[in-house]
N, C-alpha and C positions, 0 to 999 in steps of 0.2 A: 504493500500500500503506499502510496506515495505520501510526502511530508507536507502538510497545509501550513505555511510560513507566510509572513508578510514579505520579507526579502531575504535576500541572500548577502554575507559579508564576507570580504576575502580577508585570508589568513593575516597577511601583513598589516592590514588596517586594523584589524582586530587588536593585534599586539601592540600598536601604536596607541591604541585608544581603549585599554581595558579600564573600566569605571567599577568601583564597588558595586552600583546598583545593576551592573549587568552578570546576570547569572549565566555562567557556561555549563550546560548540561553534556555531559560525553557519554559514548556508548558503554565505555568501561574504564576502570579506573587508571589502566596504563595511560590512556589518551589524558585523562585528567592531569596526571602527573607530569606528562610530556609537555602540554600547554603551560603549565604553571611554570615549567623549568625554562621553556623558551621565553616566557615573559620575564622571567627573573633574570635570564642572561642579556636579555635587551636592554633591561634598566642599568645593570651593572657596566655594559658596555658605553652606555651614554653617560657615565660617570655620577651616576645616583649612588648616594650611601646608603638611603633607606628609602622604602615604598611599602604601598599597601599591595599585599598579597592579591594575586587574580582570583577571582570568586568561581573557581572551577572543581566540579564534582561530578562524579558519575550519576546515572539516573537513579539506579538502585540505592546508592548511597544518600541521595536527596531525599527521595521518598522516606526512606528510614529516619533521617533526621528532622523532617516534617512530622512524623508520629512522635518521636522521641520529645520534640519541644511540646507538643501538646499535652503528653503524658506529665512531662516536667512542671507543665503551668496548671495541672489540675482538671484538665479539659477531657481527659479519657483515663479509665480506668483498665482497659484492655491490656493483654500481654501478646506483644509479638513474637509467634513463633520464628525460631530459626529454622533453616532448611533441614538439619538433622533432627531438632522436634518433631517437625511436621513428617518426616519420613517414619520416625516411631511411632506417632500418634496414627499413622496409615496402617503400620505393621500391627498395632494393637487392635485395630478394626478390622482388619483382615483375619486375624487369628481367631476372632469373636466369631465370625461368619464361616471359618474353616473347621467345622466340628468334627468332620471325618479324617482331617489331617491329609487331604488329599493334594495340598498346595505345599510342594517339596520344599520350596527357598521361599518363605514368607518375606523376608528382607527383599529381595528381588522385585517380588511383586509389588511391595510397598514403593520402591523406585520407581515402577512404571506407573502406578497409581498417581505418585505425586508428579511425574511429568505429565501425564494426561490431565491433571486438575488444573496444572499452570498453562496449559493449552487451551484448556476450556476457558479460563479467566483472560488469557492474552487475547483470544481470538472473539470473546463475547459469545460463546456458543451457547445457546438455550438448553434447558432440558428437552423442549418440544423437538429441536433439532436432532438431539441423540436418539431420543425415544423412535423417531419416524423412521430412522434406517439403522436402529440398533441391532447389533448381534448378540450372541449369548454372552460373550463377553463383556460388552457394553451394558448389558442388563445387570450382570453380576457388579459391574464398577459403579452403577447407579446406587445400588443398594450400599455399597461400600461408601459412596459418597454422601448420601443421605445420613448415614451414621456420623460419618466425618465431621460433617456441618453440625450435627445436633451437638456432639461431643465440644466443637470449640465454642458455639454460642452458650452450651450450658455452664462453661469452665471461663468464659471471658476471654477466650484465646482468639488471636487476629494472626490468619494464614495471610504470608506476606504476597502470596498470589492474588489475592483481591485487596492488598493494600491501595494500588492506584484508585480502585473504585470508592474506598473509603476517604482517601484524599480529595477525590473529587466532591464527595458529599458534603465534607467540611468546608470545601471551597463554596460550594453552591448556598450552605447554611450561614457563610461569612465568619465559620469559626477560624479559616486560615485565609490569609492576603495574598493575592497572587503578585508576583513579582513583577517589577516594571518591565523589565527585558529579557527575554531569554533567548539564549544562542544555542543551537544544538549543533552537537561537533561527531562526526564519525559515525553516523547512524546509517547503513545501508538500506535499513527497511525499517518501518515503523508499523508495530501491531495496533490492530483496531483500538485495543484497550488504552494503549498509548495516545493513540489520535483522539479519543474520544476527551482524554484528560486535557491535552493541548488545546482542543477547540473551547473547553470550559476555560481555560486559563486565559485564551483569546477573548472569550466574550468578558471575563472579570477584569479585563486591561491590560494584559501582558502583552507586549511586541515580540513578536517570536520569529527570529532569523535562522538562517542555515548557515553555517561555517562552510567556507568552499576555498578550494585552492587552485590557483590557475594550474590547468595542464601542462605539465613540463614538455619540452620539445624531446621526449625520450627517444632513445636509439636502443630498440630491444633486439637482442639476439639470442638464439637457442642452442643449448649444447646438449648432446645426447651421451652420458656416461655409459661404461659398461654395466656399472651395478651400483648400488646405492653408497657404496663404501668410497668409489672413485669420485662420484658426485659430491659427497659429504668433503673430502679432502680438497677438490677443487674449489669448492665455496669458500673453504677457510683459507686457502693460499690466494684466491683472488681478493678477499678481503684484506690480508697482509699487504698486497700489492698496492691497494686503493689508499691503505694510511701511509704507506711509504711514498707515495705520489704528494699526498697531501695529508699531513697529520691533523688538520682541523676537518675532515671530511667527514660525513655520517653516512654509515654504512650499515645496511640492513640485509638480513638473510631471513626470508621468510620460508617455515616448513611446514606443511601440512601434516596432521597427526604429530605434533612435536612431543606431546606427552609420551608417546610410545618409544620414541627413539631419543629421549632427552639423554641417558646416560651415555650411548655412543656419540652424541653430538658433542657433548662435554669433553669426552675423551681425545676426540680428534682435533678439535678446536684448541684444546690447552695444550697438546702435543705439538700443533702447528704455530700457536701464537707465543708458546713458552718451552721451548725445546729445553729439555734437562730437567724440567721440572719434576719429572716422574724419578729423578735420579734419588735415592735415599739420602737425606740430610740437606736437600735442596732448599732454600727459603721461597715461600709463596711470593711470587711476582706480583706486582700491581695489575689489576683487572684491566684488559683491554676489551673485552668482551662480555655481555651479559645476555643470560637465557632467560626468557620473560617466565616460561613455565616451571615455578617450582617444583622440588620433589615432595612426595607426602611426607609430614613430619613423622608419621609412624617408620618411615625409612632410615631416618637419621641416626647414625651410630649411637649417639647419647641417648635418644629415645628408645632405640631398638632393646637397649641394656636395661632401662627402665622397665619395659613392658616384660622381659625375662626375669627379672626380681618378682614381679608381680605375678606371672605365671607360676614361678617356682613356688609361690605360696597358695596355689589352688590345686597343683598338681604336680605330675613328672615332666621335666625337660628333656628332650632329647638329646643325645650325646654331643651332636654339633653345636646346638644352643648352650648347653652346659659348658662346653670349652671356650666359648664366646665369652660368657659370663665370667667364667674364672680367671680370663685375661684381660678383662675389662678394666681401663684405665679411669673410669669413671666412680668407682666405689673405693672405700677406704683400703689403703695398702695396696692399691693397683700399681704403683712405681715400687715402692719400698719392696715387697714380697713378689715382684714380678716373675723372678727365676723360680722361686718355690711354687708359685701357683702354676708355673707351665709345666713343671715336674709333677705336680698333682694332677694336671691334666693328663700327662703321659701314663701316670700309674692307672688313671680311673679306665682309660683306653685299652691299655695291654693288659694290665693285670685282673681289673674287675670285668670289664667287657660289657657292661650294662648298655643295651640299645637307647634306654631311656633311665632317668633316674628322680627320685623325690627328695626333699630336703632333708628327712631324716636319714636315708640311706648316704646322700653327699656327706653329711656330718660325720656318720659312722665309720664310712671309708676315708673321710680326712683325718680321723683320729688313726685308723691304721696306717696310712701314710706318714703322719707324725712319728709312729714308733719305729718306721724304717728310715725316716729322713731327719736327721738332727734338727736341721735349720727349718724346714718346713715353712709352714704358713700359719702361724698361731693367730695372727690378727683376723685372717679369714675365717678360721674355726669360731673366733670370739664372735665376730660380728654375725655369723650365721646362726649360732645358739642364740643371742639375742634376739635375732630376726624369728626363730622358731619359738621363742619364749612369749612374745609379742603375738604372734599367730595363734598361740593356743588360748588367747582371751578374747579373740575375735568372735562377736555375735555371728550366727548364720545368716541374717538378712539384716539389712540397714538401707538408709535412706542415701540417695546420691549425696546429699550434704554430709552425712556422716562418713560414706564411703572415702568422699574426697579427704576428710581429716586422717582417716586410717591409711590411706594411700601416702599422704604427705609424710605420716609417722613411718612407715615402714620404709620408705625411700630414704628418708633422713637417719634410719636406723642404721644402715650401711654407708651412709656417707656419700650417697648420691645426691648431687652431681659432681662433688668436689670442685667447687666454684674456683676456688685458688689457681686451679691447673688448668681451666679453660682458656682455649684462644677466643676470638670475637667470635666466629662463627659458631663455635659450641655453645658460647654463653646466649648467643641469640635463639639457639634452638631450645636452651633450658626455660628462656623466658617464655617463648612461644608455647612451650608445654604447660607452664603454668597457665597461660590464658586458656589452653585447651582442657584443664582440670577445673578451671574456673567456671568454664561452660558446662562440663558434664554436671557441676552440681544443680545447673538449672533444669535438669531433667527430673527432679523431684516434683515438677509440675505436672508431670504426666504419669511418672510411676513413683509410688510411694516407697516401695522397698525391692529389694533384689539381692541375690546372694553374691558371693564374691566373683564367681566364673562370669556371670551376666555383667557384674559392673566392670570388671577388666575388660570384657568384650566389647560393652558401650563407649569405655573410653579408648580402646583400640581403634574402635570405627571412627570416632571423631577424630584422632589423632590422623588416621588415612584420609579423611575428608579436607582436612587442613594441608594447604600447600605452603611450603618453608621457602623462602627466598632471603637469601643474607643480604641485609642492607650494605650499601657502599657507594662510592662514588658513581657518578654516570660516566658510561663508558662509550666510546666513539662507535663500538659495532652492537648492533643489537639484534638477538636472535628470536624472532618470536612466531607464533602461531598465527593461522589465517584471522581468527577474530581480534587477537591483539594488534595486528596491522593497521586495523581501521582507522584512518584518520592520520596517520604517520605519514611522513615525509623524509625522505633521504638524498644524499647526494648519489649514492650508489646503491643499488638493489639487486639481489640474487633472490629468484623464488624457485625452491626446488619441488621435486617430486610431482611433477604434472603429466604422469602417464595416466593412460585413458582409464585405468580401474580406480584411480583415485581423484579424478580431476574429470568431470565433476564425481563427487561421492555416490556411492550407490543409495537408492531409497531406503528409508527404515521406517515406516509409519508405526505409530504407536498400536501395539496388538489390543489396546483396551477402548478406542475409539473407533467407530465406523470408518473404514477404508475409504468408502466412496465420498463420505462427509469430509475428510480431510484433503481429499483431492479436489473436490468442488471450491472448498474454501482456500487452497492453496496453503495448507499448512506447511511448517519447516519438516522436509524429509518426507512429506507424503507420496511424491511420484517422481519418478524419473524427469518429467518435464520440469516440475518445481525444483529441482536439484540443478537441473541444466540452465535455467533462465538465473536463479540465483548464483550460479557460477559465473555465468557470462558477466553479471555486474561486477562480480569481485575481482574477475580477471581485468577488466577495464578500470577499476579504480588502482589495481595494483600495477599497471602497466604506465598508469599515469602518475606515479607516487615518487618517481627519481628520474634524473635526466639520463643515466644509464641503468638499464634494467637487464638482467641476464635470467632467463627461464631455464629450466634443466630438468631431465627426467632420465630414469634408467633405462636400458633395454633388456634388462634381464631381473629377475629375483629369484635367485637360486636356480632351478630348472625351468622356472616359468618365463617364457619371453613377454616382453611387455611392450606396447606402442605409446606413441606420444599423445597426449590430449588433443582433440581435434580443435579445442579451443585456441591451443597455440601452435598447431601443425603449421600454419602459413608463416610464421616468424621464421627469419633468415638464420641457417645455422652457422655456428662456429665450432673449429676443432679445438681439441686441447690445447694444442701448439699455439692456437691464434687468441687464447684467453689471457696473454700476458700475465701468469700466474708468479708469485714468489718462489723463491727456492727456500727450502728449510733444511739445516744441517742434519746429517746422520748422527741421530740421537745415540747410536753405540759409540759414537767418538767423542762425547761430549763429557765424558769424565776424566778426560786427558788432555793436556796441554796441546797436544799437536795430534794431527791425523797421522802422522809419519811414524809409525809404531816398529820397533824392532820385534820380529817374530821369533820366537824361541821355543821350540821343541823340546821338552822334558820329559820323557816317558819313565824316567827313573826313580824310584822312591830310595832314602837311605837304607843301604845293606844292613843286614843283621849279621850279629856274630854267630858263627857255628856252634850249635846247640843250643841256641835262644828258643826259649817257648813261647809259642805263638797260639793266641786264643783262636777259638772257632772249629777246631776239630777238623774231621772230614770236610766240613762245608768250606773250609778255607781253601782245600785242594779244588774242590767241585766249583767254587767260584773263580779260583785260577784258571781253570780249564775253560770255563765259559768266557770271561772276560777279566785279564789281569788287574784293571783298574778296580773292577767290582771287589775284587779280593782285598786289594790296598784299602779301598773305601771302607768297606764292611769290618775286617778284621784288624787293621792296623790304624785307621783314623777313626772308628768305632762309630759309624754312622748308624742310627738306628728309625726305622720307620715308625712314625706313631701311628698306631693302627686305628680302624674306623670300626665300632662295634657294629655288629651285624645282628638281625631278629633271631632268636633262637642260639642254635650253636653252628659256628663257621666249620669249616674241613680239619682245621687245626684241632679245634677241641674234640671233635668226633674222633680224631686219630689218636689222640692222647687218651682218651677214654677206652678206646680197645687197646692200646697198649698197657694201661693201668689195671684193667680187668685180667688180660691175659698174665699180666706178671703174676698177680695174686693168686690166678687158678693153677699154672705152673708150679707155683711156690708150694702149693699144697698137694698136686698131684706128683710131681716129681719124675715122671717117668711115663713111658707108654704102658707100662703095666698098671700103673698107677691110674690111668685114665681108663684102660680096659676093665679094670677091676669094678670101676663103680658102674650102678646100673643106671638106666636112664633117669628114672624119677629122682634119684639123688644128685646125679648131674645137674640135671634142670633147676632143682632146688636151690645147689651150690651156685649156679651162674645167676640166678635170679637175685639171691641173696647179695653177691657180690656188685651187681649191677645196682641193684638197690641203693647200696652204701654208698657208691660213687656217685650216683646221681643226687643223692641227698645232700652231699659235699657240695656239689655244683649248685644246688638249687639253695644252699644257705650263703654262697657267694655272690648269686646272681639273682635274687628274689624277683626284681622287677620284669626281667627278662623270660624267666624259666618258671612259666605259669604250671599249676599241677597237672592240667590236662596234657601241655606238653611233654611235662617229666614222664607221663603215664605211656604216652606214644613212644618216648625215647626209650623207654624201658623196654617196651617190648620189641621193638627194632633192635637194639644192641644184644638183647638176650638171644633172639631168633639167630642174628650175626655169628655169636660165639658158640652157640650150640652146631649150627651148620659147620663151622671151623674144626670144631674138634671132632666131629665125624670124620671130615677127610683126615684128620691126625690120625685117627684109629687104623687107617689104611696103611699105616708107615712100617718099616721094619723097625726093630726094638732100638731103641734110645733111652737115654736119661738126660735131664736137664742139669748141666754144671754150672750155669751163670745166668742171671737175669738183671738186665739192665746195668751190668757189671761196667764201671769206669776204670780205666786205665790210662797211663802215659806211656806213649811210645815215639820211638826216633824213626824219622824217615827223611833220608837227602839233608842230614846235618840240622834238622829243624825237630822240635820236640810239640807232639801234640797231646792232647786228650782226647781219646774215643771212648764211646759207650757203645757196647753191643746189646740190641734187644734182648738176644737169648743164643746160648751157645748149647748145642746138644752134644754129648758123646755116644759114639757108636760101640758096639761090643768089641771092636779091634781096637778101641783107645783114641780114634782119629775124631776130629770135631767136624759139626756142621755149623754154620753161622747163619742166623735167621733175622731178618729185618721184616717187621710188620708194616703193611702199606694198607692205606684206605683210598688211596686213588690208582692212577694208572701204573703198571707194572713196567718200568723201563730198565733194560740191563743191557741193550744191544750197544749202548756207548761205553761198555766196558772194554770193547775190542778195538776202540781207536787209540790213537799215541796220545792225543789230548782226552785221557778218558774223563767221559762224562758221568756223574754220579758215582764218585770212587770211594763212597762209602765201605761197602763190602769188599771189594779188592782190597782196601787199606786194610781192613781186620785180617783179611786172609794172609797178606804178606807180612803181618806183624805178631800173629798168632806162635806163640812158643810150641804149641801141639800140631802136628800135621793136620792141615785142613782137607777134608774129602769132599766139601761142597759148602757154596753161598749160595742163599735163596731169599728172594723176596716173597713175603707170603701175604696175600692178597685177600684182605678180611674185608670184603664189601659185596655188594649186592651186584655190582657190574661184573666183577671177577673173583671167583672165590677159587683159588688155585696158587700153586707154588710155580714161581718163574725163576731162572737162573742157571748155574753150571753145576755139574757134579761130575767127581772122579770116574763113578761106575754108575750102572742102571739102578733103578728102582730104590734109591735112598729115599725118596720121597715121589708121591705119586705124581705121574706125567711128565718127569725128568730122566731122558736117556745119557748115557755117558757123554761127557763134552767131545770126545775124540772122535764120537760117531754123527757129529752134528755138522752143519755148514760152516759154523764159526770155527769150529775146532780142527777144520781141515789144515788150517794153516800153522799149527802147532805142532810137536813131534809127540807130546804127551803132556799130562795134567801139569806136572811140574815144569814144564815149558812155559806154560801161560802163568803160573804164579811168577816165575823169573819175569816175564814180560810185563806183568803188573808192577812189580818193584821198580824195574827201570823207567817206566812210564810215571810212576809217582815220584820217585826221585828227580825225574827231571822239572816237574810241576814244585816239587819243594825247592830245588834249586833256583827257579825264578821267583819264589817268594824270599829266598834268603838274600839273593842279590838285589832286591827291590824291583824286580820287572814289574811297572804299573802302567802299561800302556792300554790305551783305551781301544781294546781290539776285541770287539765279539766275536766269538768263533760262529756263531750263526745270528747274523744279524735280526734277521725276522723273527725269529725265536726267542733269543736271549734279550733282547732289549724291549720284547713286547711288554711284559711286566715288571720289568726292572725299575725301581723307583728312584733311580740316580741320575736321570736324563739332565736334570737341572745343574748338576753338579759336573758330570762328565761333559756336558754339552756336546753331545754326538750329533744332535740333530743339525748343529750349525758348521758340520763337516760336509762337503760335497759327497753326493750320494754316490758319485763315481769311484770314492776312495774305498768304498765297500763294495763288495761283490754279493751277490743273493746269498750266497753261504759262508761269508766270513771275508776276513781280511785279506 
């Protein structure tokens, strides 16, 4: 709908003649601040030392100020609902009607109802119009709306969507006085509701003008980028170049759907404008660009940690969130106990392994950690126990006002947010969160009481709806969304993302209102035609907003090919080279004084003295075989991976459980005869008892994760596996068990290692069989390569004082219940033939020749360790690097792919 005004006024004329009686109403707050800032700059340029501020205010803020003035003067006792309060009221109404629970997401339905109500009011839609073309959804909505209005009237609440009508009524009754002069700025369209109010203001004596700006002789060109990443970086480097040519230039970058890509936009612009700012220890540079769309306050680090504390008060925290909370700098001791809390985090991940954890469990495990770690983190435990004590006295339900007091007390109890250590942005986040909490207490008008979980959820929703934008000085580069760009003028403007799938945007009518009515009245997003007409007007406005305009679009989005929007397809194209972009330095070289670096290849670690003891046991040689650097990092530098707990039991825990049960069982059985003499019921009872005992221990250490039903299922699974394995053992020739999990120190190639054999059996002839239990794949073919893979059993075989007759992997799993390995003779274990009769055995003269070859190959690996050989050289890159946790340390991905073949160096 067009704007009925008395005249238009040009921007420069307005800035030269702003008077207090001139009320400038803008389409949004950003434009109001922009006009005020431009007026202030002009006054300063004229040499004025003081001046009266321009009377600029957004439309919605002006309506709110008129209402607030009347309330303060005692002319109204109504309460104006915030948008959040309104949605809560809609949700309460919907839940009243949803007796059968058929609405899966009442909060989403409330948002749709809130939006539908706003459209009805903005477009002056009557109930008769709705009922004439009502759908089933509309009829339901009308029932909701009737109850919503009834509750508002009964409680003296005023919905902001009807505020223009109330203002009109007060103007008509003479309670409000019409301003002498009104200037409208940045309105691409006026709703019927706004039009009615403006016409009444004219009747009451207001002179209404429209702010215009002379269309600039724009030179528009179009750039087609490969993808969004190239498009975004090109826009950033283009903006830098414009500032290099003119430091006083006003540069704009308009991005549709800015909220969805804000994080990526900030990263790219920061990297281009402030190269090196990501280097640890670098100072924050002065801001050159500003992104209009803030981030939800709920996502700001300081506020995230506050909600983690409140969630810990009401239930379990997932391990990742718990780790973040332990390392938070915003609670007491965050700096002084930083290292101790990091060690506690590692302890909880690796030793405890709970997927989630309650406050009580955290405190208990924290004390266990303190008994292991002398320094520990006593302050953390002290504040957690004090936190727990306060929670014990919390009532079940409280009003929002009372919950505000409790939330403040709980957060203060742990020292959040440590104001003395906050930077400017963090301080603003804390203050913004205080305002959100003050808004939260006003929910008491709608809901008298709630429990802790609901109160926390309501507060979180409020913080999620509050956008945080740090305050700072005005910047020459403005990055804005389509709506925020209304009325803004630039020297140079880049409009991104104008592909045909987004420009015009797809239609998205409100599902609660009749679609035919929405299309007839041309409501926003009602139809493709409505979106097209609106986008045409926006495009025309943007192309006239600067002397130089670049429009761009990506030609692909992942696997999807994109086309240029037809609205800008006729604009002449420009190549990347013709854009005249600024160059940015190589960020990888910014930490050094010069780009001329000396390259030094150093693959050798300090050598060890002969006879040195090295930690890691057989895993040291296994890592040395796979990649020398991995062995050096893991066993000499002592790198450790901080594990992520998993649901239930991971493969490692399941493997340990099988090992421990079999160790206990064979400690009691002692030999094949001991197994054969036990009848099936007694054996089953024994296995069940041992498995139950072990699972009970695990349950006590991980009560949050290992629920009773899970333990019952695991009990049955493990018991059945063990019984099936023992049945296979019954088929063996006679043996006796001589050692279980026996640790000993051995020498190999002038280094000393500690090794542990799962189990060693003695045959009637005195020879040994070495057995290693596996619950995963049985891999032993690598034993016959020069760089032995998985050398654990070959190492045992070459260092055993007694002659060894076989080494076997024992597969105790549902996937493979069998022995695998090598044997001196046939039938020592089921399924294994004499080694010399197999394909692998053809290259050896006899069994002793294999043992000798193993010793030689293992001594070569040990010699590499002794000499400090630590080259980044994976034996099989595709396999050995796939799950290796060290790429950030060895930086193998920075090497040329041609340096490594598919199968190794």
